[in-house]
N, CA, C, O and the ligand as a Tripos MOL2 file, in Angstrom:
@<TRIPOS>MOLECULE
protein
  269   267    68     0     0
PROTEIN
NO_CHARGES

@<TRIPOS>ATOM
      1 N          95.2160   52.0950  105.0260 N.3       1 MET1
      2 CA         93.8490   52.0190  105.5250 C.3       1 MET1
      3 C          93.1210   53.3210  105.2750 C.2       1 MET1
      4 O          93.7320   54.3880  105.2210 O.2       1 MET1
      5 N          91.8380   53.2260  105.1270 N.am      2 ASP2
      6 CA         91.0410   54.4150  104.8760 C.3       2 ASP2
      7 C          90.4180   54.9140  106.1670 C.2       2 ASP2
      8 O          89.3110   54.5090  106.5230 O.2       2 ASP2
      9 N          91.1140   55.7810  106.8610 N.am      3 GLN3
     10 CA         90.6070   56.3030  108.1170 C.3       3 GLN3
     11 C          90.0010   57.6870  107.9530 C.2       3 GLN3
     12 O          89.4400   58.2410  108.8980 O.2       3 GLN3
     13 N          90.1110   58.2370  106.7670 N.am      4 GLN4
     14 CA         89.5890   59.5690  106.5410 C.3       4 GLN4
     15 C          88.0800   59.5290  106.3170 C.2       4 GLN4
     16 O          87.5830   58.7870  105.4700 O.2       4 GLN4
     17 N          87.3800   60.3210  107.0760 N.am      5 GLN5
     18 CA         85.9390   60.3840  106.8970 C.3       5 GLN5
     19 C          85.6030   61.6960  106.1830 C.2       5 GLN5
     20 O          85.8080   62.7760  106.7370 O.2       5 GLN5
     21 N          85.0960   61.6020  104.9750 N.am      6 PRO6
     22 CA         84.8040   62.7910  104.1660 C.3       6 PRO6
     23 C          83.7580   63.6960  104.8050 C.2       6 PRO6
     24 O          83.7700   64.9060  104.5830 O.2       6 PRO6
     25 N          82.8640   63.1300  105.5860 N.am      7 CYS7
     26 CA         81.8250   63.9290  106.1960 C.3       7 CYS7
     27 C          81.5680   63.4420  107.6210 C.2       7 CYS7
     28 O          80.6150   62.6990  107.8530 O.2       7 CYS7
     29 N          82.4020   63.8490  108.5740 N.am      8 PRO8
     30 CA         82.2890   63.3990  109.9660 C.3       8 PRO8
     31 C          80.9510   63.7620  110.5900 C.2       8 PRO8
     32 O          80.4080   64.8410  110.3500 O.2       8 PRO8
     33 N          80.4320   62.8460  111.3910 N.am      9 GLU9
     34 CA         79.1830   63.1180  112.0850 C.3       9 GLU9
     35 C          79.4200   62.9270  113.5810 C.2       9 GLU9
     36 O          79.3870   61.8020  114.0800 O.2       9 GLU9
     37 N          79.6580   64.0180  114.2870 N.am     10 PRO10
     38 CA         79.9830   63.9720  115.7240 C.3      10 PRO10
     39 C          78.9730   63.1810  116.5400 C.2      10 PRO10
     40 O          79.3580   62.4300  117.4360 O.2      10 PRO10
     41 N          77.6940   63.3360  116.2490 N.am     11 SER11
     42 CA         76.6710   62.6600  117.0400 C.3      11 SER11
     43 C          76.7750   61.1440  116.8910 C.2      11 SER11
     44 O          76.4230   60.3960  117.8030 O.2      11 SER11
     45 N          77.2570   60.7050  115.7450 N.am     12 GLU12
     46 CA         77.3890   59.2780  115.4920 C.3      12 GLU12
     47 C          78.7000   58.7470  116.0580 C.2      12 GLU12
     48 O          78.7800   57.5970  116.4890 O.2      12 GLU12
     49 N          79.7040   59.5760  116.0530 N.am     13 ALA13
     50 CA         81.0450   59.1460  116.4300 C.3      13 ALA13
     51 C          81.1660   58.7710  117.9040 C.2      13 ALA13
     52 O          82.1200   58.0990  118.2950 O.2      13 ALA13
     53 N          80.2200   59.1940  118.7110 N.am     14 GLN14
     54 CA         80.3220   58.9170  120.1420 C.3      14 GLN14
     55 C          79.8080   57.5330  120.5190 C.2      14 GLN14
     56 O          79.9530   57.0960  121.6600 O.2      14 GLN14
     57 N          79.2160   56.8560  119.5630 N.am     15 HIS15
     58 CA         78.6390   55.5510  119.8820 C.3      15 HIS15
     59 C          79.1070   54.4940  118.8900 C.2      15 HIS15
     60 O          78.3020   53.7850  118.2860 O.2      15 HIS15
     61 N          80.3840   54.4050  118.7390 N.am     16 ILE16
     62 CA         80.9290   53.4310  117.8060 C.3      16 ILE16
     63 C          81.0890   52.0760  118.5010 C.2      16 ILE16
     64 O          81.7320   51.9620  119.5440 O.2      16 ILE16
     65 N          80.4940   51.0740  117.9020 N.am     17 VAL17
     66 CA         80.5890   49.7250  118.4390 C.3      17 VAL17
     67 C          81.0220   48.7960  117.3140 C.2      17 VAL17
     68 O          80.6010   48.9610  116.1690 O.2      17 VAL17
     69 N          81.8430   47.8430  117.6320 N.am     18 CYS18
     70 CA         82.3110   46.9030  116.6300 C.3      18 CYS18
     71 C          81.1190   46.1230  116.0650 C.2      18 CYS18
     72 O          80.3140   45.5730  116.8160 O.2      18 CYS18
     73 N          81.0200   46.0850  114.7400 N.am     19 ALA19
     74 CA         79.8800   45.4380  114.0900 C.3      19 ALA19
     75 C          79.9650   43.9140  114.2010 C.2      19 ALA19
     76 O          78.9860   43.2190  113.9270 O.2      19 ALA19
     77 N          81.1100   43.3990  114.5960 N.am     20 ARG20
     78 CA         81.2760   41.9500  114.6380 C.3      20 ARG20
     79 C          81.1990   41.4100  116.0680 C.2      20 ARG20
     80 O          80.4390   40.4790  116.3340 O.2      20 ARG20
     81 N          81.9740   41.9820  116.9890 N.am     21 CYS21
     82 CA         82.0130   41.4370  118.3470 C.3      21 CYS21
     83 C          81.2410   42.2960  119.3440 C.2      21 CYS21
     84 O          81.0410   41.8880  120.4880 O.2      21 CYS21
     85 N          80.8070   43.4850  118.9160 N.am     22 GLY22
     86 CA         80.0010   44.3220  119.7890 C.3      22 GLY22
     87 C          80.7960   45.1240  120.7940 C.2      22 GLY22
     88 O          80.2130   45.7720  121.6630 O.2      22 GLY22
     89 N          82.0910   45.0960  120.6990 N.am     23 ARG23
     90 CA         82.9410   45.8360  121.6200 C.3      23 ARG23
     91 C          82.8070   47.3410  121.3760 C.2      23 ARG23
     92 O          82.8260   47.7970  120.2330 O.2      23 ARG23
     93 N          82.6740   48.0970  122.4510 N.am     24 ALA24
     94 CA         82.5390   49.5460  122.3340 C.3      24 ALA24
     95 C          83.9090   50.1870  122.2040 C.2      24 ALA24
     96 O          84.8890   49.7410  122.8010 O.2      24 ALA24
     97 N          83.9490   51.2420  121.4080 N.am     25 ALA25
     98 CA         85.2090   51.9480  121.2040 C.3      25 ALA25
     99 C          85.5680   52.7470  122.4510 C.2      25 ALA25
    100 O          84.6920   53.2550  123.1510 O.2      25 ALA25
    101 N          86.8550   52.8500  122.7180 N.am     26 ASP26
    102 CA         87.3070   53.6570  123.8500 C.3      26 ASP26
    103 C          87.3970   55.1150  123.4240 C.2      26 ASP26
    104 O          87.8220   55.4180  122.3090 O.2      26 ASP26
    105 N          86.9980   56.0100  124.3070 N.am     27 GLY27
    106 CA         87.1250   57.4300  124.0060 C.3      27 GLY27
    107 C          86.1240   57.8870  122.9540 C.2      27 GLY27
    108 O          85.1430   57.2040  122.6590 O.2      27 GLY27
    109 N          86.3990   59.0600  122.3980 N.am     28 GLU28
    110 CA         85.5000   59.6260  121.4090 C.3      28 GLU28
    111 C          85.9890   59.3590  119.9910 C.2      28 GLU28
    112 O          87.1890   59.2080  119.7610 O.2      28 GLU28
    113 N          85.0810   59.3030  119.0670 N.am     29 GLY29
    114 CA         85.4370   59.1060  117.6710 C.3      29 GLY29
    115 C          85.9010   57.6900  117.4010 C.2      29 GLY29
    116 O          85.7420   56.7980  118.2340 O.2      29 GLY29
    117 N          86.4700   57.4980  116.2420 N.am     30 THR30
    118 CA         86.9360   56.1790  115.8470 C.3      30 THR30
    119 C          88.4040   56.0050  116.2070 C.2      30 THR30
    120 O          89.2470   56.7670  115.7340 O.2      30 THR30
    121 N          88.7260   55.0100  117.0410 N.am     31 PRO31
    122 CA         90.1280   54.7490  117.3870 C.3      31 PRO31
    123 C          90.9580   54.5310  116.1250 C.2      31 PRO31
    124 O          90.4630   53.9680  115.1480 O.2      31 PRO31
    125 N          92.1860   54.9610  116.1390 N.am     32 ALA32
    126 CA         93.0390   54.8610  114.9510 C.3      32 ALA32
    127 C          93.2390   53.4210  114.5140 C.2      32 ALA32
    128 O          93.5060   53.1500  113.3440 O.2      32 ALA32
    129 N          93.1100   52.5000  115.4590 N.am     33 THR33
    130 CA         93.3430   51.0930  115.1260 C.3      33 THR33
    131 C          92.1040   50.4180  114.5680 C.2      33 THR33
    132 O          92.1790   49.3000  114.0590 O.2      33 THR33
    133 N          90.9750   51.0830  114.6590 N.am     34 TRP34
    134 CA         89.7430   50.5160  114.1110 C.3      34 TRP34
    135 C          89.6430   50.8350  112.6320 C.2      34 TRP34
    136 O          90.3420   51.7050  112.1100 O.2      34 TRP34
    137 N          88.7650   50.1170  111.9800 N.am     35 THR35
    138 CA         88.5440   50.3820  110.5630 C.3      35 THR35
    139 C          87.0560   50.2620  110.3050 C.2      35 THR35
    140 O          86.2890   49.8880  111.1920 O.2      35 THR35
    141 N          86.6600   50.5760  109.1090 N.am     36 TYR36
    142 CA         85.2530   50.4280  108.7790 C.3      36 TYR36
    143 C          85.1040   50.0970  107.3030 C.2      36 TYR36
    144 O          86.0110   50.3240  106.5020 O.2      36 TYR36
    145 N          83.9790   49.5730  106.9730 N.am     37 SER37
    146 CA         83.7000   49.2780  105.5730 C.3      37 SER37
    147 C          82.2840   49.7260  105.2580 C.2      37 SER37
    148 O          81.4170   49.7610  106.1310 O.2      37 SER37
    149 N          82.0680   50.0650  104.0090 N.am     38 MET38
    150 CA         80.7360   50.4680  103.5910 C.3      38 MET38
    151 C          80.0010   49.2330  103.0730 C.2      38 MET38
    152 O          80.4490   48.5740  102.1350 O.2      38 MET38
    153 N          78.8800   48.9380  103.6960 N.am     39 GLU39
    154 CA         78.1160   47.7750  103.2760 C.3      39 GLU39
    155 C          76.6600   48.1720  103.0950 C.2      39 GLU39
    156 O          75.9970   48.5990  104.0400 O.2      39 GLU39
    157 N          76.1820   48.0290  101.8900 N.am     40 ASN40
    158 CA         74.7900   48.3770  101.5910 C.3      40 ASN40
    159 C          74.4600   49.8060  102.0070 C.2      40 ASN40
    160 O          73.3490   50.0940  102.4530 O.2      40 ASN40
    161 N          75.4350   50.6930  101.8560 N.am     41 GLY41
    162 CA         75.1970   52.0840  102.1710 C.3      41 GLY41
    163 C          75.3700   52.4400  103.6320 C.2      41 GLY41
    164 O          75.2180   53.5990  104.0170 O.2      41 GLY41
    165 N          75.6930   51.4300  104.4600 N.am     42 HIS42
    166 CA         75.8760   51.7050  105.8770 C.3      42 HIS42
    167 C          77.3420   51.4980  106.2510 C.2      42 HIS42
    168 O          78.0090   50.6000  105.7380 O.2      42 HIS42
    169 N          77.8210   52.3350  107.1410 N.am     43 ARG43
    170 CA         79.2060   52.2290  107.5620 C.3      43 ARG43
    171 C          79.3020   51.3170  108.7750 C.2      43 ARG43
    172 O          78.6810   51.5820  109.8040 O.2      43 ARG43
    173 N          80.0650   50.2590  108.6610 N.am     44 ARG44
    174 CA         80.2370   49.3220  109.7620 C.3      44 ARG44
    175 C          81.6490   49.4500  110.2990 C.2      44 ARG44
    176 O          82.6220   49.4770  109.5460 O.2      44 ARG44
    177 N          81.7370   49.5290  111.6250 N.am     45 TYR45
    178 CA         83.0430   49.6620  112.2540 C.3      45 TYR45
    179 C          83.5070   48.3290  112.8080 C.2      45 TYR45
    180 O          82.7070   47.4990  113.2410 O.2      45 TYR45
    181 N          84.8270   48.1430  112.7850 N.am     46 TYR46
    182 CA         85.4010   46.9150  113.3300 C.3      46 TYR46
    183 C          86.5880   47.2640  114.2090 C.2      46 TYR46
    184 O          87.4240   48.0950  113.8490 O.2      46 TYR46
    185 N          86.6510   46.6180  115.3670 N.am     47 CYS47
    186 CA         87.7610   46.8820  116.2740 C.3      47 CYS47
    187 C          89.0530   46.3340  115.6810 C.2      47 CYS47
    188 O          89.0400   45.6440  114.6610 O.2      47 CYS47
    189 N          90.1540   46.6470  116.3270 N.am     48 ASP48
    190 CA         91.4440   46.2360  115.7670 C.3      48 ASP48
    191 C          91.5480   44.7250  115.6160 C.2      48 ASP48
    192 O          92.0760   44.2390  114.6150 O.2      48 ASP48
    193 N          91.0580   43.9860  116.5830 N.am     49 ASP49
    194 CA         91.1370   42.5200  116.5100 C.3      49 ASP49
    195 C          90.3160   41.9800  115.3510 C.2      49 ASP49
    196 O          90.7970   41.1600  114.5690 O.2      49 ASP49
    197 N          89.0810   42.4410  115.2420 N.am     50 CYS50
    198 CA         88.2110   41.9560  114.1750 C.3      50 CYS50
    199 C          88.7060   42.4200  112.8120 C.2      50 CYS50
    200 O          88.6400   41.6750  111.8350 O.2      50 CYS50
    201 N          89.1930   43.6330  112.7520 N.am     51 ALA51
    202 CA         89.6890   44.1610  111.4900 C.3      51 ALA51
    203 C          90.8580   43.3330  110.9890 C.2      51 ALA51
    204 O          90.9860   43.0560  109.7960 O.2      51 ALA51
    205 N          91.7130   42.9420  111.9360 N.am     52 ARG52
    206 CA         92.8920   42.1650  111.5750 C.3      52 ARG52
    207 C          92.4740   40.7620  111.1160 C.2      52 ARG52
    208 O          93.0420   40.1990  110.1810 O.2      52 ARG52
    209 N          91.4800   40.2260  111.7920 N.am     53 ALA53
    210 CA         91.0170   38.8760  111.4770 C.3      53 ALA53
    211 C          90.2500   38.8280  110.1670 C.2      53 ALA53
    212 O          90.1950   37.7970  109.4970 O.2      53 ALA53
    213 N          89.6610   39.9600  109.8160 N.am     54 ASN54
    214 CA         88.8010   39.9610  108.6310 C.3      54 ASN54
    215 C          89.2070   40.9880  107.5920 C.2      54 ASN54
    216 O          88.3980   41.3980  106.7590 O.2      54 ASN54
    217 N          90.4460   41.3950  107.6470 N.am     55 ILE55
    218 CA         90.8910   42.4550  106.7640 C.3      55 ILE55
    219 C          90.6600   42.1200  105.3010 C.2      55 ILE55
    220 O          90.3130   42.9970  104.5100 O.2      55 ILE55
    221 N          90.8480   40.8730  104.9390 N.am     56 ARG56
    222 CA         90.6550   40.5060  103.5420 C.3      56 ARG56
    223 C          89.1910   40.6340  103.1360 C.2      56 ARG56
    224 O          88.8820   41.0680  102.0260 O.2      56 ARG56
    225 N          88.3030   40.2590  104.0340 N.am     57 SER57
    226 CA         86.8780   40.3630  103.7420 C.3      57 SER57
    227 C          86.4620   41.8200  103.6220 C.2      57 SER57
    228 O          85.6820   42.1920  102.7460 O.2      57 SER57
    229 N          86.9980   42.6350  104.5210 N.am     58 ILE58
    230 CA         86.6600   44.0530  104.5050 C.3      58 ILE58
    231 C          87.1830   44.7100  103.2380 C.2      58 ILE58
    232 O          86.4730   45.4720  102.5830 O.2      58 ILE58
    233 N          88.4080   44.4120  102.9060 N.am     59 GLU59
    234 CA         89.0000   45.0460  101.7350 C.3      59 GLU59
    235 C          88.3210   44.6100  100.4500 C.2      59 GLU59
    236 O          88.2540   45.3710   99.4850 O.2      59 GLU59
    237 N          87.8230   43.3950  100.4390 N.am     60 SER60
    238 CA         87.1370   42.9100   99.2390 C.3      60 SER60
    239 C          85.6720   43.3150   99.2470 C.2      60 SER60
    240 O          84.9190   43.0180   98.3200 O.2      60 SER60
    241 N          85.2780   44.0220  100.3470 N.am     61 ARG61
    242 CA         83.9280   44.5530  100.4640 C.3      61 ARG61
    243 C          82.8460   43.4730  100.4340 C.2      61 ARG61
    244 O          81.7460   43.6830   99.9220 O.2      61 ARG61
    245 N          83.1810   42.3320  100.9880 N.am     62 LEU62
    246 CA         82.1680   41.2930  101.0950 C.3      62 LEU62
    247 C          81.2140   41.6610  102.2170 C.2      62 LEU62
    248 O          81.6130   42.2910  103.1960 O.2      62 LEU62
    249 N          79.9940   41.2800  102.0810 N.am     63 ASP63
    250 CA         79.0240   41.5680  103.1420 C.3      63 ASP63
    251 C          79.3800   40.7550  104.3580 C.2      63 ASP63
    252 O          79.7790   39.5970  104.2280 O.2      63 ASP63
    253 N          79.2480   41.3300  105.5460 N.am     64 SER64
    254 CA         79.6930   40.6620  106.7650 C.3      64 SER64
    255 C          78.6610   39.6740  107.3110 C.2      64 SER64
    256 O          78.9290   38.9920  108.2990 O.2      64 SER64
    257 N          77.5130   39.5880  106.6970 N.am     65 THR65
    258 CA         76.4600   38.7430  107.2460 C.3      65 THR65
    259 C          76.8200   37.2630  107.2070 C.2      65 THR65
    260 O          76.2260   36.4630  107.9290 O.2      65 THR65
    261 N          77.7760   36.8970  106.3820 N.am     66 TRP66
    262 CA         78.1320   35.4870  106.2760 C.3      66 TRP66
    263 C          79.1130   35.0590  107.3460 C.2      66 TRP66
    264 O          79.4230   33.8730  107.4570 O.2      66 TRP66
    265 N          79.6130   36.0080  108.1440 N.am     67 TRP67
    266 CA         80.5980   35.6410  109.1600 C.3      67 TRP67
    267 C          79.9710   34.7810  110.2270 C.2      67 TRP67
    268 O          80.6510   34.3730  111.1700 O.2      67 TRP67
    269 ZN         85.4340   43.4200  117.2180 Zn       68 ZN68
@<TRIPOS>BOND
     1     1     2 1
     2     2     3 1
     3     3     4 2
     4     3     5 am
     5     5     6 1
     6     6     7 1
     7     7     8 2
     8     7     9 am
     9     9    10 1
    10    10    11 1
    11    11    12 2
    12    11    13 am
    13    13    14 1
    14    14    15 1
    15    15    16 2
    16    15    17 am
    17    17    18 1
    18    18    19 1
    19    19    20 2
    20    19    21 am
    21    21    22 1
    22    22    23 1
    23    23    24 2
    24    23    25 am
    25    25    26 1
    26    26    27 1
    27    27    28 2
    28    27    29 am
    29    29    30 1
    30    30    31 1
    31    31    32 2
    32    31    33 am
    33    33    34 1
    34    34    35 1
    35    35    36 2
    36    35    37 am
    37    37    38 1
    38    38    39 1
    39    39    40 2
    40    39    41 am
    41    41    42 1
    42    42    43 1
    43    43    44 2
    44    43    45 am
    45    45    46 1
    46    46    47 1
    47    47    48 2
    48    47    49 am
    49    49    50 1
    50    50    51 1
    51    51    52 2
    52    51    53 am
    53    53    54 1
    54    54    55 1
    55    55    56 2
    56    55    57 am
    57    57    58 1
    58    58    59 1
    59    59    60 2
    60    59    61 am
    61    61    62 1
    62    62    63 1
    63    63    64 2
    64    63    65 am
    65    65    66 1
    66    66    67 1
    67    67    68 2
    68    67    69 am
    69    69    70 1
    70    70    71 1
    71    71    72 2
    72    71    73 am
    73    73    74 1
    74    74    75 1
    75    75    76 2
    76    75    77 am
    77    77    78 1
    78    78    79 1
    79    79    80 2
    80    79    81 am
    81    81    82 1
    82    82    83 1
    83    83    84 2
    84    83    85 am
    85    85    86 1
    86    86    87 1
    87    87    88 2
    88    87    89 am
    89    89    90 1
    90    90    91 1
    91    91    92 2
    92    91    93 am
    93    93    94 1
    94    94    95 1
    95    95    96 2
    96    95    97 am
    97    97    98 1
    98    98    99 1
    99    99   100 2
   100    99   101 am
   101   101   102 1
   102   102   103 1
   103   103   104 2
   104   103   105 am
   105   105   106 1
   106   106   107 1
   107   107   108 2
   108   107   109 am
   109   109   110 1
   110   110   111 1
   111   111   112 2
   112   111   113 am
   113   113   114 1
   114   114   115 1
   115   115   116 2
   116   115   117 am
   117   117   118 1
   118   118   119 1
   119   119   120 2
   120   119   121 am
   121   121   122 1
   122   122   123 1
   123   123   124 2
   124   123   125 am
   125   125   126 1
   126   126   127 1
   127   127   128 2
   128   127   129 am
   129   129   130 1
   130   130   131 1
   131   131   132 2
   132   131   133 am
   133   133   134 1
   134   134   135 1
   135   135   136 2
   136   135   137 am
   137   137   138 1
   138   138   139 1
   139   139   140 2
   140   139   141 am
   141   141   142 1
   142   142   143 1
   143   143   144 2
   144   143   145 am
   145   145   146 1
   146   146   147 1
   147   147   148 2
   148   147   149 am
   149   149   150 1
   150   150   151 1
   151   151   152 2
   152   151   153 am
   153   153   154 1
   154   154   155 1
   155   155   156 2
   156   155   157 am
   157   157   158 1
   158   158   159 1
   159   159   160 2
   160   159   161 am
   161   161   162 1
   162   162   163 1
   163   163   164 2
   164   163   165 am
   165   165   166 1
   166   166   167 1
   167   167   168 2
   168   167   169 am
   169   169   170 1
   170   170   171 1
   171   171   172 2
   172   171   173 am
   173   173   174 1
   174   174   175 1
   175   175   176 2
   176   175   177 am
   177   177   178 1
   178   178   179 1
   179   179   180 2
   180   179   181 am
   181   181   182 1
   182   182   183 1
   183   183   184 2
   184   183   185 am
   185   185   186 1
   186   186   187 1
   187   187   188 2
   188   187   189 am
   189   189   190 1
   190   190   191 1
   191   191   192 2
   192   191   193 am
   193   193   194 1
   194   194   195 1
   195   195   196 2
   196   195   197 am
   197   197   198 1
   198   198   199 1
   199   199   200 2
   200   199   201 am
   201   201   202 1
   202   202   203 1
   203   203   204 2
   204   203   205 am
   205   205   206 1
   206   206   207 1
   207   207   208 2
   208   207   209 am
   209   209   210 1
   210   210   211 1
   211   211   212 2
   212   211   213 am
   213   213   214 1
   214   214   215 1
   215   215   216 2
   216   215   217 am
   217   217   218 1
   218   218   219 1
   219   219   220 2
   220   219   221 am
   221   221   222 1
   222   222   223 1
   223   223   224 2
   224   223   225 am
   225   225   226 1
   226   226   227 1
   227   227   228 2
   228   227   229 am
   229   229   230 1
   230   230   231 1
   231   231   232 2
   232   231   233 am
   233   233   234 1
   234   234   235 1
   235   235   236 2
   236   235   237 am
   237   237   238 1
   238   238   239 1
   239   239   240 2
   240   239   241 am
   241   241   242 1
   242   242   243 1
   243   243   244 2
   244   243   245 am
   245   245   246 1
   246   246   247 1
   247   247   248 2
   248   247   249 am
   249   249   250 1
   250   250   251 1
   251   251   252 2
   252   251   253 am
   253   253   254 1
   254   254   255 1
   255   255   256 2
   256   255   257 am
   257   257   258 1
   258   258   259 1
   259   259   260 2
   260   259   261 am
   261   261   262 1
   262   262   263 1
   263   263   264 2
   264   263   265 am
   265   265   266 1
   266   266   267 1
   267   267   268 2
@<TRIPOS>SUBSTRUCTURE
     1 MET1         2 RESIDUE 1 A MET
     2 ASP2         6 RESIDUE 1 A ASP
     3 GLN3        10 RESIDUE 1 A GLN
     4 GLN4        14 RESIDUE 1 A GLN
     5 GLN5        18 RESIDUE 1 A GLN
     6 PRO6        22 RESIDUE 1 A PRO
     7 CYS7        26 RESIDUE 1 A CYS
     8 PRO8        30 RESIDUE 1 A PRO
     9 GLU9        34 RESIDUE 1 A GLU
    10 PRO10       38 RESIDUE 1 A PRO
    11 SER11       42 RESIDUE 1 A SER
    12 GLU12       46 RESIDUE 1 A GLU
    13 ALA13       50 RESIDUE 1 A ALA
    14 GLN14       54 RESIDUE 1 A GLN
    15 HIS15       58 RESIDUE 1 A HIS
    16 ILE16       62 RESIDUE 1 A ILE
    17 VAL17       66 RESIDUE 1 A VAL
    18 CYS18       70 RESIDUE 1 A CYS
    19 ALA19       74 RESIDUE 1 A ALA
    20 ARG20       78 RESIDUE 1 A ARG
    21 CYS21       82 RESIDUE 1 A CYS
    22 GLY22       86 RESIDUE 1 A GLY
    23 ARG23       90 RESIDUE 1 A ARG
    24 ALA24       94 RESIDUE 1 A ALA
    25 ALA25       98 RESIDUE 1 A ALA
    26 ASP26      102 RESIDUE 1 A ASP
    27 GLY27      106 RESIDUE 1 A GLY
    28 GLU28      110 RESIDUE 1 A GLU
    29 GLY29      114 RESIDUE 1 A GLY
    30 THR30      118 RESIDUE 1 A THR
    31 PRO31      122 RESIDUE 1 A PRO
    32 ALA32      126 RESIDUE 1 A ALA
    33 THR33      130 RESIDUE 1 A THR
    34 TRP34      134 RESIDUE 1 A TRP
    35 THR35      138 RESIDUE 1 A THR
    36 TYR36      142 RESIDUE 1 A TYR
    37 SER37      146 RESIDUE 1 A SER
    38 MET38      150 RESIDUE 1 A MET
    39 GLU39      154 RESIDUE 1 A GLU
    40 ASN40      158 RESIDUE 1 A ASN
    41 GLY41      162 RESIDUE 1 A GLY
    42 HIS42      166 RESIDUE 1 A HIS
    43 ARG43      170 RESIDUE 1 A ARG
    44 ARG44      174 RESIDUE 1 A ARG
    45 TYR45      178 RESIDUE 1 A TYR
    46 TYR46      182 RESIDUE 1 A TYR
    47 CYS47      186 RESIDUE 1 A CYS
    48 ASP48      190 RESIDUE 1 A ASP
    49 ASP49      194 RESIDUE 1 A ASP
    50 CYS50      198 RESIDUE 1 A CYS
    51 ALA51      202 RESIDUE 1 A ALA
    52 ARG52      206 RESIDUE 1 A ARG
    53 ALA53      210 RESIDUE 1 A ALA
    54 ASN54      214 RESIDUE 1 A ASN
    55 ILE55      218 RESIDUE 1 A ILE
    56 ARG56      222 RESIDUE 1 A ARG
    57 SER57      226 RESIDUE 1 A SER
    58 ILE58      230 RESIDUE 1 A ILE
    59 GLU59      234 RESIDUE 1 A GLU
    60 SER60      238 RESIDUE 1 A SER
    61 ARG61      242 RESIDUE 1 A ARG
    62 LEU62      246 RESIDUE 1 A LEU
    63 ASP63      250 RESIDUE 1 A ASP
    64 SER64      254 RESIDUE 1 A SER
    65 THR65      258 RESIDUE 1 A THR
    66 TRP66      262 RESIDUE 1 A TRP
    67 TRP67      266 RESIDUE 1 A TRP
    68 ZN68       269 GROUP 0 **** ****
């Protein structure tokens, strides 16, 4: 999984919400079990449950709007 962020943004990291179910991340930054994908230049985060359910879609970089 790609958990490395080349350019971390602390101000953004405090408000991570799952792009699919809207669940807020626990604690600060991105939980290790969460993942994200780049879509149209924007970084979308997904909680562990959603990431697991949609891992193939995320890895294939399909846009999430069709979900
Ligand atoms: Zn979720």
